[in-house]
N, C-alpha and C positions, 0 to 999 in steps of 0.2 A: 661423895664420897666414891664416883665414880671417877671422879675427876682425881684423885689424888693416888689413883691407883697407877702402877707401872702398865708399858702397852700390854703386858703377858694377862694380868689382869682386867686389864679391857677386854681383852678379846674371850677371857673367860666370861666374865658377865656380862658380857653380848649373846651369848652363846646361852647363859642361862637366862637372861629375859625371854630371848627367843624360844626355847623349851618351855618357860613359863607360859609363854604365850600360848604357845602350842597345845599343853597339857589343857587350860582351861577350856579349850574345846573335848570336850567328851571322854579323855582318856582318864581310865578310871585308875590307873597307877600313878595322877598327874602328882599325887603328894612326894612318893618316893623318889620319882626323876627329881624334881626339885628339891628337896633334901639332900640328895648325893651330890646334884652339882654345885649345891650352896657349901659343902663339906670341901670337894673337889678344889673351890674357889680359894677357901679358907685354906688346905695344906699347902698348895701352889704358893697364896701369900706369905705364911710363914718361912718357908723354902725361902723365898726372895729376901725375906726382910732379913733373916738370921742364921741360913745355912751359912759353917765355916768358909765355905769355900765360891765362888761364884757359880750358880748354877747354868746348865748348858740348856736354858729353857725350851729349846726347837727339839732337841735329843731327848729331853724328858716327855716334852709335850708328845711325841711320835711313838716312843717306847710304848705310853701311857695309851692310846689312842689303838695301838697294833693290838695292845695286850688285851684291852678289854673287847676287841672284835675279833678275836683268836677264841675268845667264848662261846661264842655265837656257832661260825663255821668258816672255814679255811677259804671260800670264797666273799664274804666279805672283807674288804679291804681297803685300807686306805693309801693313795697316792698323792706325795708329798708332789709339789713344786717340781723338786729336783729328780722325781723319776718319771716325768712324763716321755721321755724314750721309751721307756717300757709299757709303759699306758697305749702309747700309740702304736707298739710293734702289737700287743695283743689284738688290738682293734680293726688295725689297718693292714699287719704286717710289714710297713713298713719302718726304717729307723736310718739316724744317720750315720755312716760308720764305713769298715773299708770291705763288708762282704767277704768274712770269712769264718769257718769255725776254727774255735781253739780246744787245748786238750791239755790238762793238767799232770806233767809227768816228774814224780819226785817236788825239788824246789822251783824246776821250770814250767813256764807255761808254752806249748807250742802251737805252731798252725797245723791244725789238722786237715783241714779241706778248703781251699779257697774257691768261693760258689763263681762256676764257670760266667767270665766276663764282666767280675766284678773291679773295683778298683786295687782290690788286691793282690789280684790274678793279673792286671793289666802292670802294675806295677814292677812285678817279676817275684813275688811271696809265693816261696811252694811250700805244699806240704813238709812237716816234719823241719824246718823252720823254726828251731829254740828262741825265745823272745827274752832278749836283753834287758831292755829298756824302748821306754816309749818316752820321745823328746827331753830325753837325757835324765828321765825318772827310771830310776831303777824296777825292774818286776821278775826281780830275783825273790821266791818266797812271798811273793804276794798270791793272794787266791785268786783263781778264776774270775770272779765276780770283779774285782778291780781291775785286772786285766782287761776286762771284756768294756769296763764303765770307761777306760782309757781309750781304747780304740774305735769307741763311738762319740761322735762332736756332729757339728752342723755340716752341713752340703756345703762343699767347697773349701773348706779350712783342711790341711795339709798337714799330716805329722810324719816324724821319723822315726821308724822303729827301726832299733840293733838287733841283729838277729846273729846267731851262729849256726852257717849251714856246714852237713855233712859234706864232707871233701873242700870246700870251697875258705872256711875258717868266717871268722865276724866281718859283717859287711853291716851297712846302715842304708833303708830304703824307705826311701819318701812315697805316703801313700798319700794321695789327695781322697778325703773322702768325700761319698755321693750317699744320696738318697738310697738305700738299700728297701728293696720290697721283695720279699720272704714268698716265694709261689705257694700259691694255694694248690696248683698241681705240678707237681715238681716232676713229674714224668705222665707219658702217655705214650701208649704204641698200640701192635698188635704181638697179641702171644703166638697166635699162627694164624692161619690165612681165614678164619673167621672169628675167633674172638679177640676183642677189644679189652684194654684194660685201662684203668685209669686210678692215677694214685694221690689222694688228696688227704693233706697235712693239715689243715687249719680249715675255720669256717670264718673269713675277713669277709670285708667287704665287697671280696671280686670273687671269693667263691664260686655262688652259681655261674657265675659269668665264664669264668675259666673252667668250669666243667661243661657246660653247653658247646665252648669253642672246642674242645678236645673231643667231646662224645660227636660232634659235626665233623671234626677230621676223620675221624676213627671212621665213621660211617662212608666218607667218598673212600676209604680204602678197602671196602668190603666187610664192614664189622657186621656181624647177623648176632651176635652173643654179646655180655659185658661182664667183666669182672671190675666192681669199684672197690677201691682197697682203701677201707678206712682204719687200718691198725695202728696204734701210735696217736691217732688223732684225737686230740682233748678238746675238740670243741669250737665255741665260741659264737658268734651270734645266729639265735635261731631263725630269723626270718631267711638265709642263707639255707638254713636245712631245709627249710618248708618250701622254696624257690626248687632244689636239688629235686625232692620229693616230686613235686611240680611237672617234671619232665616225664614222669614215669606213670603217672595217675591220672586221673579225669579232675578239668575244670569243676572248681569248689566242692573239691573234695577235704573234709575236715581230717588235718593233719597231724593238730596238735592243738592241747587245749591248755592255759597256765590259770590255776587258783591260787590266790593269795591270802592275807588275812584283811587286803583293802579290796573293798569291792570292785574298784577300777582296774584293778589287776585279774580278775577274772574273765579271760579272752579266749576266743576260739580261733585258732589259724586256720584259714581254709587255702586251697589253689586257686591263683588269681587268673592264669594263663592258658593256654590250650596245651596240652600235652606234648614233647616232641616225638615220644614214642610208646605207645601203650603194650604192645606185644614183644618188643623184643626180650631173650630169656636173660636173667641178672640174677649173679652170685655178687654178695657183698663179704667182703673179708671184716672182720672184728678181732680185736685181742682184748686185754683186761687195759690197755691204755686206751680204750675207743670210749669215751665218756663225752657226755653234754649231747653237743648237735647231732656228733655222731650215731648217738644212742637214739636221737628223733629221727634221724633217715630210719636207721636198719630197723626199729620198733615199729615206724609206721608203716615201713615196705614189707615188714614181717607180717602186722597185723590186716593189712591190707591182702595179703597172700601175692603181693607183685615181684618178690624178690626170696631168693633161698640165704638165707644166713650163715654163713662157716667162719669157724674157727673156734674160739674160747669165747667162756663168757667175758662180757664186758665189764667196765669197769664201775656203774651203778651212781649216774650220776642226772637226779631228775630235778634239780633245783635252779631255776633263773636268777639271774642277775640284772640289773640294771644300773649305770652309772650317772651317778647326781654330780654336780659342779657344786663346787664351793669355793669359798674366798681364797685371794691368793695364790689363784692359778692353780688349787688342788682339786682333787677329785674323791669320789667314792662310791666304788664298788659294794653293793646291796642285795644280798639275797631278798627277793621280793615274793618269791612262789614257786609251787612246785607244776611241773608239766604231765599232761597224761596223753600219751598215746591213743589209737584209735580206739583200740580196744576198751578204752577208759581206764588202764594201769599207770603206774607211776612205776620207773625202774629205782627209785634212790634207795640204797643200799643199808647206808650209814645213817643211825638216828644221833644228829651232833646235837640236840637242844637238849634232852634228855637226860643227862650223865653228870655223875658226880664229880667237883673240882679233882682235876690232875688223873681223871680215866682217859682212858682214848672209847670216843665212839664206837659203839656196838653195832654191829647187825640188825635189821629187824627180826624181832623173832620168826622163825619157820611156822608158830601156830597165827601169828596175824598176817601170813603171807595168805593172796586170794588167787582164784581162776579165770582168768578173762578169756573170750573165743576171738577170733580171727573171724574174717568174711565167710571163711567156708569150713569154722568150727571146730578146728586148730585149738589145743589147750594153749596159755602160755601163761604165766603169772607175774606179779610186781614183785618188788622188792628185792630181786637180784640181777638189777642190769638186764641187759638181752642175753638171752639162753641161745646159741646157735641152734639151725635147724640141722647140721651136719657138724658135728666135734671133730676138731683136730688134732691131734697128739704132738704137741712140740719136742721134739728131738731135746735129749738133755746130754751135754757134751761132760768128758771126763773132768776128771780135774786138773790133769797136767794141760789139756786145751786148755779150760778157765785159767789156768796161771798163768799160761803162754799169755794168752790174750790179754788177762788186767795187768802183767807187769810190764805192759806195752811194747813184747818183743815182738810182734805181730807186724806192731807201728813199725818200731824202727827199722826192721827188716826190711819193711817196703819202700824205705826212705834211702837205707842204702842198693836197695835193687833198683831204684828210677835213676840214680846215678849213674849206675853201672850199665844201664839197657835203655838207648835212647825213645824204643818203640818197641811196642807188643803188637798182639794179635788185635783184631778188633773184639771191641766188649761183645762179652756170650760165649767168644770162642776161646781166649787165652786160657791155656792150662800149665800149669809148672811142669816144669821133664822131671824126671826122678833126679837129674844130674842137679838142676836146680833146688830142689827139695833137699838133698843132701848137703848142699851148700847153707840151706835156712836151718838144716839140725847142727851143722860145725858151730854156728854162729850161735845158736840158743845152747849149746852145751858147753859153749866158752862162757856164758851168762852164768852167774850166781843167782843162784832162786831153790827154792826146797818147796815143797808139796807132800801130801801124805792122802791114801788110798782111803776111801772109807773100810772095806776090808780089815787095813791095817790097824784105822785104830778101835774096831770092833774086837779085835785080837789084843790090845794092849787092855781093856776092859777087862777081857777075859781071863788075860795073866794074873790080874789084880785081885780079881773074884778067886782064882783059883791057888794064889797065896794065901790069899784069907782064910779058904777054907783047907787048906794043907795038901791040896791034890797037884800042886804046880810042880816040884821035884820029880815024882810019877811019870809026869807026861813032858817034861822039858825038853826031850830029843824030837819028839813028834810037833811040838809048839817050835822049835827053833825052823826046825823042817817048813812047816807053813808059811812061817812070817817068811822065810827067805823068799819065796812064790810070790809073797803081795807086798812086800817093802819095795817103792818105785824105784824103779831103776830109768832114770831119763834116758838114756839110748834106745830101750825097748821098748819104751812108752811112744815115742815120737816115731816109730815107727809103727806100732801096734794103733796109734790114731792118727796115721797118717792119713786118712781120706777127711776125716771131719775138720783137721786144720789145714789142710790144703785149701778147704771150702772159704777159712776167712782169711787163708794168706792172699789165695787169689782174687777175691773182693778188694780188699784192702789193697791190694799192687793195680789192680783195674781202674779204682779211683782217683789214681796219681797219675794215669794218662786222661781218662775219659769224664771226671768228674762226678756227679751225681746223677745221670743219664746212664752213666757207665755201670756203676753201682749195680744201679736197679737191675739193669738187664743183665747182666752177672748174677744175680739171687736167684732169678728164675729156674737156672739151671738145678738148684737145691732145696728151692723154697717148699716144704711140706702143705703151706697154704693154698700156693699155687698149684701144687699139682692135687688137690683137692676140691678144687675149685672147676680145673680144668675136668677131671673124673667127673663131676655133677654137669657139668655141659654137656660134654659128649654123651652123657645119657638122658636125653629129654622124658623119655617113661619115668625115670627116676626121680627126674625134677618136677614134673607135675604133680605126682605120686607125693610127694613132699608138702608140695602146695597143696593139696587135699583136690586138686580136679580132677 
């Protein structure tokens, strides 16, 4: 029977037989698994024999696998052989490409920021270049994923990128791809004469060594206190998180334990080396984008009372994944356990498995949350991510500022600014003059965009209610007078929200000259997280009180 099947069904039946063999070794739901695999096999067999058009076998198979895994959790995924570059970038931070961020604006994709020293920069690509085609294939109206895939490829291969550049027109630039390594530590430096700063973006195979290198360099510059920035860091390799915690806690300390359905996944990860510094005061910055390995680092240092955590509550991902090699060059990343920080808590916030079809996963119920103790007896809870010791209130931008930013007016103006200004002051010192901001205002006022204020929307609702109840005509004059004050005026609001708009505009402009390092240094001037970190470290009495010392 197997010999009479097509190649597709041979693969399915091989999987079926393999699973059948597996289920005979004590799996309680073996019959259900075998039954459903057999049904799947029969469905594919009938599709192949009788469907009106030739079925796209590979596509159907991947869609089916993705849909099945989606029912579990968002971290259990299948990597087709064609997606190996994505898998490689996830685990190593490396990929074959040109080394540039891209941004979709309307029908076009733009070069948003070439990495310093990358093939893109060396070839002469600039932020603001509008991508028209890649190797003579039009990129107009293509989504950013397709453009990104077209830019990636083997090291040493050359592509021709046709761009439309502000002030220069259409030109074709040849770029030879290279192995691009996204740095785990994109920036480190001194915030002042005694406080060092390390930004950690990911936990690939080089994360711990990169942090150690940065830490050693900062110590040589006189660092006495450290800010470790994990904001926006979605995690990565668990062992790298353990190694980073090891830098600041004693050898033999339990950092994280994992517990799974399979006994072999019940493990305890302890520090294996002598620490680099047991006494340096540390502030760890987190936000709602800090997840997984970031939460292992911040949660462990919090549980061990080794650092003050500053920011907003982290994402809450307490699940561990492992990658398994499949046949035909594909892989599967599978959630195999939950992890627990030294106090015994699991930070997992959402319950993925126990929900009905079509429902979004819900937060673990408050009634199920448990309290745990740090080494000095402070209370921490599970099921809610890492709750910071010192909370930061993030600034909310006005609707005008948000509209100007999301409409890419800041991005586009920075392109024009760079064209007309070959140089600017050093990063961290550059500020727009009033005349330059006035020029930006003229540019924005000439563009077509609309926005509304929250006050205007509330008044519109109030008007409808008043009309329904018959009170509107009696209060029309007062209503109109109040509405006139809250209806958006672009010119008025561009001046009213000048400082917050300038903050975003200056940062975008600085990145055009000094790349990622410049963007980081410029942001320190107005970063409320950095401000709160400095405030915490500059008061060591308060720092120790927070840690219960």
